[in-house]
LUMLO-582322 format. One record per atom (N, C-alpha, C, O, CB): x, y, z. Coordinates in steps of 0.1 Angstrom, whole numbers, padded with zeros to 4 digits, always signed. Glycine has a CB too. Layout:
N
XYZ...
//
This chain:
75
-0241-0269+0032-0251-0275+0041-0242-0282+0052-0233-0290+0048-0261-0285+0034-0244-0279+0064-0237-0286+0075-0245-0297+0082-0257-0297+0081-0232-0275+0085-0238-0306+0087-0244-0317+0095-0253-0325+0086-0264-0329+0090-0252-0312+0107-0249-0328+0074-0257-0337+0065-0251-0351+0067-0240-0353+0072-0256-0332+0051-0259-0361+0062-0255-0375+0063-0242-0377+0055-0241-0371+0044-0266-0384+0058-0233-0384+0060-0221-0387+0053-0219-0402+0053-0229-0410+0053-0208-0380+0060-0207-0406+0053-0203-0421+0052-0192-0423+0062-0184-0414+0064-0199-0425+0038-0191-0435+0068-0181-0438+0077-0167-0439+0070-0157-0440+0076-0184-0452+0083-0167-0439+0057-0155-0439+0049-0149-0426+0046-0138-0425+0040-0158-0446+0036-0155-0415+0050-0151-0401+0047-0139-0398+0056-0140-0396+0068-0163-0391+0050-0127-0398+0050-0115-0395+0058-0114-0380+0063-0106-0377+0071-0103-0399+0051-0122-0371+0057-0121-0357+0061-0127-0355+0074-0125-0344+0081-0128-0348+0050-0135-0364+0079-0142-0363+0092-0133-0370+0103-0132-0383+0102-0156-0368+0091-0129-0363+0113-0121-0369+0123-0125-0362+0136-0127-0350+0136-0105-0367+0121-0127-0370+0146-0124-0384+0149-0135-0393+0141-0145-0388+0137-0124-0387+0164-0132-0405+0140-0142-0414+0133-0156-0413+0138-0165-0416+0130-0136-0428+0134-0158-0410+0151-0172-0410+0156-0180-0399+0149-0192-0400+0149-0172-0408+0171-0174-0389+0143-0181-0378+0137-0184-0381+0122-0191-0373+0116-0174-0366+0138-0180-0392+0117-0181-0396+0103-0196-0397+0098-0197-0396+0086-0174-0407+0101-0206-0400+0106-0219-0401+0100-0224-0388+0095-0233-0387+0087-0229-0407+0110-0217-0377+0099-0222-0364+0095-0210-0356+0087-0198-0359+0090-0226-0355+0107-0214-0348+0078-0204-0340+0071-0210-0328+0065-0222-0325+0068-0197-0348+0060-0203-0321+0057-0207-0309+0051-0207-0310+0036-0198-0317+0030-0199-0296+0055-0216-0304+0029-0217-0305+0014-0219-0291+0009-0225-0283+0015-0227-0315+0010-0215-0290-0004-0217-0278-0012-0225-0282-0024-0221-0291-0031-0204-0271-0015-0235-0275-0027-0243-0278-0039-0241-0266-0049-0242-0254-0045-0258-0279-0036-0237-0269-0061-0235-0259-0071-0244-0262-0083-0243-0272-0089-0220-0259-0075-0251-0252-0087-0260-0253-0099-0252-0247-0110-0251-0235-0112-0273-0245-0097-0245-0256-0118-0237-0252-0129-0244-0254-0142-0238-0254-0153-0223-0259-0129-0257-0255-0142-0265-0257-0154-0267-0244-0161-0268-0233-0155-0278-0264-0151-0268-0244-0174-0270-0233-0182-0286-0231-0182-0293-0240-0186-0265-0234-0197-0291-0219-0178-0305-0217-0178-0310-0217-0193-0305-0210-0201-0309-0203-0172-0320-0225-0195-0325-0227-0209-0329-0214-0215-0327-0212-0227-0336-0237-0209-0335-0205-0208-0340-0193-0215-0329-0184-0219-0331-0174-0227-0349-0185-0205-0317-0186-0215-0305-0178-0219-0295-0187-0227-0284-0182-0228-0298-0172-0206-0299-0199-0231-0290-0208-0237-0282-0202-0249-0270-0206-0251-0297-0221-0241-0288-0194-0257-0282-0188-0269-0272-0177-0266-0264-0173-0274-0292-0183-0278-0271-0173-0253-0261-0163-0249-0248-0169-0245-0238-0162-0243-0267-0154-0238-0248-0182-0243-0236-0189-0239-0228-0193-0251-0233-0196-0261-0239-0202-0231-0215-0194-0249-0207-0198-0261-0208-0213-0263-0212-0221-0254-0191-0195-0258-0206-0218-0275-0207-0232-0278-0198-0240-0270-0202-0252-0266-0204-0234-0292-0187-0235-0266-0177-0243-0258-0170-0233-0249-0168-0221-0252-0167-0251-0266-0166-0238-0237-0157-0230-0228-0143-0235-0229-0141-0247-0226-0163-0229-0214-0134-0227-0232-0120-0231-0233-0111-0223-0224-0114-0211-0221-0115-0231-0247-0100-0229-0220-0090-0222-0212-0082-0212-0221-0079-0215-0232-0081-0233-0206-0079-0201-0215-0070-0191-0222-0055-0196-0221-0051-0202-0210-0071-0177-0216-0048-0194-0232-0034-0199-0232-0026-0193-0220-0018-0200-0214-0027-0195-0246-0028-0181-0217-0020-0174-0206-0023-0181-0193-0014-0183-0185-0024-0159-0206-0035-0185-0190-0039-0191-0178-0032-0205-0177-0026-0209-0167-0054-0193-0176-0032-0212-0188-0025-0225-0189-0010-0224-0187-0004-0231-0179-0028-0232-0202-0004-0214-0193+0010-0212-0191+0014-0208-0176+0024-0212-0171+0015-0201-0200+0005-0200-0170+0007-0198-0155+0006-0210-0147+0013-0212-0138-0004-0188-0150-0003-0219-0151-0005-0232-0144+0008-0240-0145+0013-0246-0136-0017-0240-0149+0013-0241-0158+0025-0249-0160+0037-0243-0152+0045-0251-0146+0029-0249-0175+0038-0230-0151+0049-0224-0144+0048-0227-0129+0058-0229-0122+0049-0208-0146+0035-0227-0124+0033-0229-0109+0031-0244-0105+0030-0247-0093+0022-0222-0105+0031-0253-0115+0028-0267-0112+0036-0273-0101+0031-0280-0092+0031-0275-0125+0049-0270-0100+0058-0276-0089+0053-0272-0075+0054-0279-0065+0072-0271-0090+0046-0260-0074+0041-0255-0061+0030-0265-0056+0028-0266-0043+0035-0241-0062+0023-0271-0065+0012-0280-0060+0016-0294-0055+0008-0301-0048+0002-0282-0072+0029-0297-0057+0035-0309-0052+0026-0322-0055+0024-0330-0047+0036-0308-0037+0022-0322-0067+0014-0334-0072+0023-0345-0078+0034-0341-0083+0003-0330-0082+0019-0357-0078+0027-0368-0083+0026-0370-0098+0034-0377-0104+0023-0381-0077+0016-0363-0104+0014-0364-0118+0018-0352-0126+0019-0341-0121-0001-0367-0121+0021-0354-0139+0025-0342-0147+0013-0333-0149+0001-0338-0148+0031-0346-0161+0015-0321-0153+0004-0312-0156-0004-0318-0169+0002-0324-0177+0009-0298-0158-0017-0314-0170-0024-0319-0181-0019-0313-0194-0015-0302-0194-0039-0316-0180-0020-0320-0205-0016-0315-0218-0029-0310-0225-0038-0317-0228-0010-0326-0227-0029-0297-0227-0040-0290-0234-0035-0283-0246-0025-0277-0246-0047-0280-0224-0043-0285-0257-0039-0280-0270-0049-0270-0276-0046-0263-0286-0036-0291-0280-0061-0270-0270-0071-0261-0276-0074-0250-0266-0077-0252-0254-0084-0269-0278-0073-0238-0270-0074-0226-0261-0085-0216-0266-0088-0216-0278-0061-0219-0259-0090-0209-0257-0099-0198-0261-0091-0187-0268-0080-0183-0264-0106-0192-0247-0097-0181-0278-0090-0171-0286-0091-0157-0280-0086-0148-0286-0096-0170-0300-0098-0155-0269-0101-0142-0264-0090-0137-0255-0090-0125-0250-0113-0142-0256
//
């Protein structure tokens, strides 16, 4: 949604005069109740994906270490 109300504190809007307006994205990440039994009990990260993240972590130039994850999806 474009040109929605924002806040004067939003640093992504520049120049400051444009700060009352911004853009937003709405994501419906809810599980539809009629299909609830088709969803897994939990969603977990695959070990391979996590290892790729660890390998690429320096590319992201973040000040924090990568998250420590010990539970992975078996698939």
